[in-house]
C-alpha positions in Angstrom: 24.8 -65.4 32.5 26.9 -63.0 31.9 29.3 -63.3 28.9 33.2 -62.2 29.1 36.1 -61.6 26.8 36.9 -65.3 26.9 33.7 -66.2 25.5 34.8 -66.2 22.4 32.2 -69.2 21.1 29.4 -67.5 23.0 29.9 -64.2 21.8 30.3 -65.7 18.3 26.7 -67.3 18.6 24.8 -63.8 19.8 26.8 -62.8 17.0 25.6 -65.1 14.1 22.3 -64.4 15.8 21.4 -61.3 16.4 23.2 -59.9 13.2 22.4 -63.1 10.9 22.3 -60.3 7.2 26.2 -59.5 8.4 29.1 -61.1 6.8 31.5 -61.6 9.3 34.7 -61.5 6.9 33.5 -57.8 6.3 33.5 -56.4 9.5 35.6 -54.1 10.9 37.4 -54.8 14.7 36.2 -51.2 15.8 32.4 -52.1 14.6 32.9 -56.1 16.5 34.4 -54.3 19.6 31.0 -52.5 19.8 28.4 -55.2 18.8 30.0 -57.1 21.6 29.6 -54.3 24.0 26.2 -54.1 23.2 24.9 -57.6 23.4 22.6 -58.1 26.5 24.5 -60.9 28.1 27.6 -59.2 28.0 29.3 -57.5 31.2 33.3 -56.9 30.9 35.7 -54.7 30.7 35.7 -52.9 27.4 39.3 -52.3 27.0 39.8 -55.9 27.4 38.5 -56.6 23.7 41.7 -56.3 22.1 43.0 -57.1 18.2 43.3 -60.9 19.5 40.0 -61.3 20.9 38.3 -60.1 18.2 40.1 -62.3 15.6 38.7 -65.1 17.3 35.7 -63.7 17.9 35.6 -63.3 13.8 37.2 -66.6 13.2 34.1 -68.3 15.5 32.1 -66.3 13.6 32.9 -67.3 10.8 32.5 -70.6 11.2 29.1 -70.8 13.0 27.7 -69.0 9.8 29.8 -71.5 7.8 
């Protein structure tokens, strides 16, 4: 399965699983963007990961962590 920026929930789940010791509230968008690009299944244009998408991913990650 290839992840794209629109796969917000799946990206959040994978981040929660791969970074269990990270508080998603403390993550800045620069790190978040890099971590998404580093996910093994991620395959999309890095330039499409703007602030709105990153905010949605962070929100989903926070909900997933709860």
